[in-house]
C-alpha positions as CSV (number, residue, x, y, z in Angstrom):
1,M,0.0,0.0,0.0
2,K,1.3,3.4,-0.8
3,A,2.3,5.4,2.3
4,G,0.0,8.4,1.5
5,L,-3.0,6.1,1.3
6,L,-2.0,4.3,4.5
7,R,-1.6,7.6,6.3
8,H,-5.2,8.5,5.4
9,V,-6.5,5.1,6.4
10,L,-4.7,5.3,9.8
11,N,-6.2,8.8,10.3
12,L,-9.7,7.4,9.7
13,W,-9.1,4.2,11.7
14,P,-11.5,4.4,14.7
15,P,-9.0,3.8,17.5
16,F,-6.9,6.7,16.2
17,L,-9.7,8.9,14.9
18,F,-11.7,8.8,18.2
19,S,-8.7,9.1,20.5
20,G,-7.3,12.2,18.8
21,V,-4.3,10.6,17.2
22,H,-3.3,12.1,13.8
23,V,-0.6,10.8,11.5
24,S,0.9,14.0,10.2
25,R,3.6,12.4,8.1
26,L,4.4,9.0,6.6
27,D,7.2,9.2,4.0
28,A,6.8,7.3,0.7
29,D,9.9,5.2,1.5
30,Y,8.5,4.3,5.0
31,R,11.6,5.6,6.7
32,H,10.0,8.4,8.7
33,A,6.7,8.9,10.4
34,R,5.3,11.6,12.7
35,V,2.2,11.3,14.9
36,E,0.4,13.8,17.0
37,L,-2.1,13.3,19.9
38,R,-4.4,16.2,20.4
39,M,-6.0,16.8,23.7
40,R,-9.7,15.9,23.7
41,P,-12.2,15.6,26.5
42,W,-12.4,11.8,25.8
43,N,-8.6,11.2,26.0
44,R,-8.0,13.0,29.3
45,N,-7.6,11.3,32.6
46,Y,-9.0,12.2,35.9
47,V,-6.3,14.9,36.5
48,R,-6.9,16.5,33.0
49,T,-3.7,15.2,31.4
50,H,-3.3,12.8,28.5
51,F,-4.5,9.3,29.3
52,G,-1.5,7.0,29.4
53,G,-3.1,4.4,27.1
54,S,-3.6,7.1,24.4
55,L,0.1,8.0,24.7
56,F,1.1,4.4,24.2
57,S,-1.4,3.7,21.4
58,M,-0.2,6.7,19.4
59,T,3.1,5.0,19.0
60,D,1.9,1.4,18.8
61,P,2.0,0.3,15.1
62,F,4.7,2.6,13.6
63,W,8.0,0.7,14.2
64,M,6.4,-2.5,12.9
65,L,4.9,-0.8,9.9
66,L,8.1,1.0,9.0
67,V,10.3,-2.1,9.4
68,M,7.8,-4.4,7.6
69,Q,7.4,-2.1,4.6
70,S,11.2,-1.4,4.4
71,L,12.3,-5.0,4.6
72,G,9.6,-6.2,2.2
73,R,7.5,-9.4,1.8
74,D,10.4,-11.8,2.4
75,Y,10.3,-11.0,6.2
76,I,7.9,-11.6,9.1
77,V,7.7,-8.6,11.4
78,W,5.6,-8.6,14.6
79,D,5.3,-6.5,17.7
80,K,6.7,-8.7,20.5
81,A,6.7,-6.4,23.6
82,G,6.3,-2.8,24.6
83,A,6.9,-0.6,27.6
84,I,6.2,3.0,28.5
85,E,7.7,5.3,31.1
86,F,5.7,8.4,32.0
87,V,8.1,11.3,32.5
88,K,5.8,14.3,33.0
89,P,2.1,15.1,32.5
90,G,1.1,15.5,28.9
91,R,-1.1,18.5,28.1
92,G,-2.1,20.0,24.8
93,T,-0.8,18.4,21.6
94,V,2.0,15.9,22.0
95,R,4.0,14.3,19.2
96,A,6.3,11.4,18.4
97,S,8.7,10.9,15.5
98,F,10.0,7.6,14.1
99,D,13.2,7.5,12.0
100,L,14.3,4.2,10.5
101,E,17.9,4.3,9.5
102,E,19.4,2.2,6.8
103,D,22.0,0.8,9.2
104,V,19.3,-0.7,11.3
105,L,17.7,-2.4,8.3
106,D,21.2,-3.7,7.3
107,E,21.6,-5.0,10.9
108,L,18.2,-6.8,10.7
109,R,18.9,-8.3,7.3
110,Q,22.3,-9.6,8.5
111,A,21.0,-11.0,11.7
112,T,18.2,-12.9,9.9
113,A,20.1,-14.0,6.8
114,D,20.4,-17.6,8.0
115,G,16.7,-17.8,9.0
116,D,17.2,-16.9,12.6
117,K,14.8,-14.6,14.4
118,V,16.0,-11.4,15.9
119,L,14.4,-9.4,18.7
120,R,15.2,-5.6,18.5
121,W,14.1,-2.7,20.7
122,F,13.1,0.7,19.2
123,D,12.8,3.8,21.4
124,T,10.6,6.8,20.9
125,D,10.1,9.9,22.9
126,V,6.7,11.5,23.1
127,I,7.2,15.3,23.4
128,D,5.1,18.3,24.1
129,A,5.0,21.7,22.4
130,S,8.0,22.8,24.4
131,S,10.0,19.7,23.3
132,D,9.9,18.3,26.8
133,V,9.7,14.6,27.0
134,V,6.3,13.5,28.3
135,A,6.8,9.7,27.9
136,R,9.5,7.3,26.6
137,V,8.1,4.3,24.7
138,R,10.0,1.1,23.9
139,K,8.8,-1.4,21.3
140,Q,10.4,-4.8,20.7
141,L,10.0,-6.3,17.2
142,Y,10.3,-9.9,16.2
143,V,11.9,-10.1,12.8
144,R,12.6,-13.3,10.8
145,R,13.3,-13.9,7.1
146,K,10.6,-16.1,5.7
147,R,11.6,-19.7,4.8
148,D,11.5,-20.7,1.1
149,R,8.2,-22.6,1.7
150,D,6.7,-19.6,3.5
151,R,7.5,-17.3,0.5
152,S,6.2,-19.8,-2.1
153,S,2.9,-20.5,-0.3
154,G,2.3,-16.9,0.9
155,V,1.6,-18.4,4.3
156,E,3.0,-16.9,7.5
157,P,2.9,-19.9,9.8
158,D,5.0,-18.7,12.7
159,T,4.0,-16.3,15.3
160,P,6.7,-14.9,17.6
161,G,7.5,-16.7,20.7
């Protein structure tokens, strides 16, 4: 799917649309994405700051999407684990950027060349309008090169684990 179309689909996807998440950028080569979370009455917590689940969900699919699209159909890419550290209360519009470097892709290709799986962590800061860190999010991806039989059948039989 072309990145521009995927950006529009994600912006209309109910979990993002109704929580105030907006994908403001998704590069055509899938190497960079930027996401914003706008403050809405329905995504505020009891103390009128961003709900922590919304802060985490705004970052949820992007590392997987970027890596999956950049590596191509010969690879299985899954989210394996995630963690979030809340640094300060989030108010107003907050944003997160994802930059996938070629050396990371090379590292993944090399680590999976023999069919081995690799687990790799990716870090993202959620920042506010003053560029202060509101939350630090870590996502772990499972990456494995598909076996020949997986590629020929189009089947993705393995799940991470």
